[in-house]
Structures are given as structure tokens and as C-alpha cells.
NUPATI-95958 format. One record per residue (C-alpha): residue in one letter; x, y, z. Coordinates in steps of 0.001 Angstrom, whole numbers. Layout:
// NUPATI-95958
atom residu:A | u:X | v:Y | w:Z
...
// end
This chain:
// NUPATI-95958
atom residu:M | u:-96707 | v:22527 | w:-143644
atom residu:F | u:-97560 | v:24947 | w:-141067
atom residu:N | u:-98946 | v:28400 | w:-142076
atom residu:K | u:-96487 | v:31305 | w:-141092
atom residu:T | u:-99324 | v:34031 | w:-140889
atom residu:L | u:-100765 | v:34651 | w:-137590
atom residu:D | u:-104521 | v:34936 | w:-136811
atom residu:P | u:-105794 | v:37193 | w:-134246
atom residu:E | u:-106822 | v:34433 | w:-131974
atom residu:D | u:-103011 | v:33016 | w:-132108
atom residu:F | u:-101370 | v:35575 | w:-129981
atom residu:Y | u:-102014 | v:38915 | w:-127864
atom residu:Y | u:-99598 | v:41576 | w:-126725
atom residu:S | u:-98289 | v:41731 | w:-123060
atom residu:D | u:-98167 | v:44770 | w:-121093
atom residu:E | u:-94655 | v:45307 | w:-122086
atom residu:G | u:-95263 | v:44811 | w:-125643
atom residu:Y | u:-94399 | v:41220 | w:-126202
atom residu:I | u:-96225 | v:38885 | w:-128452
atom residu:V | u:-97596 | v:36057 | w:-126415
atom residu:F | u:-98931 | v:32890 | w:-128042
atom residu:T | u:-102128 | v:31366 | w:-127026
atom residu:E | u:-102936 | v:27576 | w:-126338
atom residu:K | u:-104889 | v:27550 | w:-129565
atom residu:Y | u:-101472 | v:28761 | w:-131481
atom residu:H | u:-99510 | v:26033 | w:-129777
atom residu:L | u:-102210 | v:23423 | w:-130736
atom residu:K | u:-102139 | v:24545 | w:-134256
atom residu:R | u:-98194 | v:24330 | w:-134370
atom residu:G | u:-98641 | v:20861 | w:-133266
atom residu:Y | u:-95608 | v:20427 | w:-131062
atom residu:C | u:-93869 | v:21788 | w:-127883
atom residu:C | u:-90732 | v:23945 | w:-128520
atom residu:K | u:-89578 | v:23491 | w:-124921
atom residu:S | u:-89406 | v:27167 | w:-124192
atom residu:G | u:-91569 | v:27315 | w:-121198
atom residu:C | u:-94556 | v:29413 | w:-123000
atom residu:K | u:-96991 | v:30786 | w:-120792
atom residu:H | u:-99918 | v:28833 | w:-122606
atom residu:C | u:-98157 | v:25458 | w:-123239
atom residu:P | u:-100778 | v:22835 | w:-123835
atom residu:Y | u:-98294 | v:20308 | w:-123893
atom residu:G | u:-97232 | v:20506 | w:-119951
atom residu:Y | u:-93636 | v:21279 | w:-120463
atom residu:N | u:-91991 | v:22659 | w:-117196
atom residu:K | u:-88923 | v:24707 | w:-118001
atom residu:K | u:-87833 | v:24150 | w:-114238
atom residu:T | u:-87470 | v:20558 | w:-114564
atom residu:G | u:-86893 | v:20072 | w:-118495
atom residu:Q | u:-89649 | v:17655 | w:-118589
atom residu:I | u:-93075 | v:17453 | w:-120249
atom residu:E | u:-95435 | v:16853 | w:-117339
atom residu:K | u:-99177 | v:16105 | w:-116985
atom residu:P | u:-100646 | v:18090 | w:-120155
atom residu:K | u:-103197 | v:20499 | w:-119275
atom residu:K | u:-107013 | v:19542 | w:-119935
atom residu:A | u:-108330 | v:21289 | w:-123231
// end
């Protein structure tokens, strides 16, 4: 089961004060949530709704 506590390298705050999850967090979680996350390592494209070519790690 996934640990629900966040490590400092799992996120940062945007200029607007929102939590932004890092690529490291997404890889730890282990799946794509299909929300169009800024640092998605799985290659999800929110505009097309498809998982495209994953980013290189």
C-alpha cells in the first residue's frame, strides 16, 4: 500500500500556493491518475486523453 505521507522531494508549492507533485512522487505512486499533471512521467496528454510516448527518466 502507498505511504500517504509526503516527503520533501515529492512536491513543491507553485507561485499561486498550490501543491505540485514531482515526477519522483508520481513514480512512487506507481500509476497515472489521468489528471494532466505537470510532471507526469507516464506520458498522459490531457488534450487527447491518451497515454503517449512516456518521458525518458
